[in-house]
N, C-alpha and C positions, 0 to 999 in steps of 0.2 A: 345816916352818919357813914357808914361801910362804906354805901355809893359814892360818897363826894372823897372818901379816902382812897377808894378804887380809883375813880376818875383820876386823882392828883397822883396816882402811880404811872397810870396810861399814859397822863400826860408829860410826865418827868419822859418816860421810856420813848414815847414820839418825839420829843425836843433832840433829844440825844442821837435817835436814830437820823434825823432829816437833818441834821448838823454834820453829823458825822459821813452818813452815807446818802447825799441827796442825789448820787444816780439812779436808787432804786426807786426813785420816784418821777424818772425822766418820760416815762410812758403814762399813755392815757388809762389804764386797767388800775397802775399801782395808785395814781392821785385819784381814781376815782375812789377806789379802796378808802385811803386818806380820808377823803373829805366826808365819806359815809361815818367812820369812825367817829372824827372830830365831831360829826353832829349828833352824833348819839350821847357823844360825852357831854354837850354842852346843856343837853335837856337835863342833865343831874344837878345843875347849879343854874337855872334859869331866874333867879330870886335876883342875886346882884351881878350876872356877869360877868364876874373874874375870869371864868373859865374859858367864855367865849373871845375875851380881848387877848388872854395867852395864847389859843389856838389861830387867832386872826393873825397875831405876828408871829407867831411859828411858819403858818404858810406861807405872809409875804417873804421871811426872812428865805424860804425853801426856794420860792419863785424866783428870787434874785441872786442867790447862788446858782441855782442851772443856768439862768440866763447870760450870768458873765461869765460860765466856763462854756456857755457857748458861743461866745462872742470871742473869747480867748482862742478857741477852736477854729474858729472862722479866719479870724487874724492869721494864725499860723497856716492854714491853707494858703491864705492868697500870698504867703511868703515862698511857698514852695514852688523851687522853678524844677523846670522840665530839664534831663540829663541833656545836657550838650557838650561836645568838644571845648572847653574852656581853654587847653593850648592854644588851638586854631583863631579864639578871640583874641587872646593875647598877642598871637603873632600878626594879626593883623589891623590893630590898633598902632598910632605912630606911637612911637617908643614916650615920647614928649608927655601923652596923657596916662603914661603909666606910672601911679604914683604907688612909690613902696609904704609900709607901714611906717616908718622914719619919719614921713614926710607927711605923715598925718598924725604921730602921736611919736615924739622922740624922747618924753619921759616915762621910764619904767613904771612907776609910781603911779600914775595917772593910768593907764594901759591896764595896770592890777587891779585899780577902783571900778574901771568899767567895766574889767573883765569880770567882778565881783557882783555890780549892777547884774549883770547878764543872768549870773550862775543864779541868786538871789530870786529871780523873776521866774527861772523856769522851775527852782524848786518849791517856791511858792504853789504853783501846779498841778502839784505832786500830792495828792490825796491818799486817803486810806484805801479806798475801792482801786485804785489802779495797784499797791500790791496786792490786796486780795484776789484782782483778777491774775496777775503773773501766779500766784499760788494756785488758783481753781483750775488756768489752763494748763500747768506742771501737774497737778492733779489726772487731768482728763489724759494727758499723753501718756502718764505712767498706766491707766486703767481702758486703754485706746478706747476712748470714746470720743463722741463729736462733740465740740462745744461751740456750735453755732448760736448760739442763743447768748452767748455773752457780750456785752456793750465793750467796745473798747474806746478808750477814753485819751488813748496816743501820749499821754504826759511824760510818761517812762522814756516812750519812746523819743519822746522830742529831746529829752535831757540828754540821751545816748548820743542823738546824732547831733546835740552841741558840743558834745566831748571831741565826735569826732572832726566836725568842722573845723574846731580849732587846732587841733592838731594836723590838720592839714594847709591849713594856712599858716601855721609857722613853718612846715615843709617846705610850703610853695614861697612863702618870702625870702627864704636861707635858700633854695635852689633856684630861683631867676636870678639872683643877686651875679653876674660872671664874673667881676673880680674878685681875687681871693681875699685880699684886704678887706675890701666892702663886706664880703658873707663871712669873714670875722667877725666884722663889727656888728653884724648881723646877728649872730649865733652870741655873742656877749649881750647884745639886748635883751634878748630872750630868756637869757638867764637872769638876767638882772630883775625881768618880768616876773620870773617864776619865784623867784626869791622876796620877792615884793608882795607876791600870790601867798605865801608860806609867813609871808609875817602879819597877813590880814587874815590870814583863817582858811584861806582860799584854797585847800588842797586838791579839788578836781580840778581847776585850771591850771595848775601846778604839774599836776601830772598828766595833760591833755598835751602843755607843754612842753613836756621832758619826752 
C-alpha cells in the first residue's frame, strides 16, 4: 500500500514535470532515465495496469510536445532570411510592383486583428523553460561561468525580433512615401492601427507601432 501511494506521487511529479518543462527530456540520456523510472513504477501496479496507461499517455504527450516545438523551430528557421540591402532591392523593382500597406489592407481594425493573431502565435510558443534559460544565463554572467550546456529554445528571441520587425515595417512604410500628404495619411493610418490594438488589448504591437 505504501509503495502504491509513493508511486502515485512520483507519477504526479513526472506528469507535471513533463508538461511544464518538456525540453528537459529532449536528449537521449534524460529520456532513458525517464523510461527506467517509469518501468520501475509500473511494476508496483501490474495487477490492473492503471499506472501503465497513465505513464504511456504521459510519454505520448511528451513526445508530441517535443515534436511540435521542433517543427515550430524548423518553420522559423525557414523564414529567416539572410541580411541583404533592402534599399537596393526596392530601387531595382519597378514602382508599379511596390505595394504599400494601404493597398494590402486599408482597414485599421483588420490589420490590428491580424497583428494580434501573430502576437498570440508568438506568445503561445513561449514556455517556462525559455524564462528559466534567461534567468540561468544571467546568473552565469554574474558568476563568470560558461553555460555552453544550456539548450537554446529561441522563442523569446523570436518574439523580440517580431517586435523589431513590426517597428521597422511601420517606419519603412511611412518613410518610403514621397509626398507629404500621403505620408501624413500613412502616419494617421498607423495611429488608428495602434488605437485598435489598444482596444483589443494587444499592447505589444501598439508599442512597436509607437
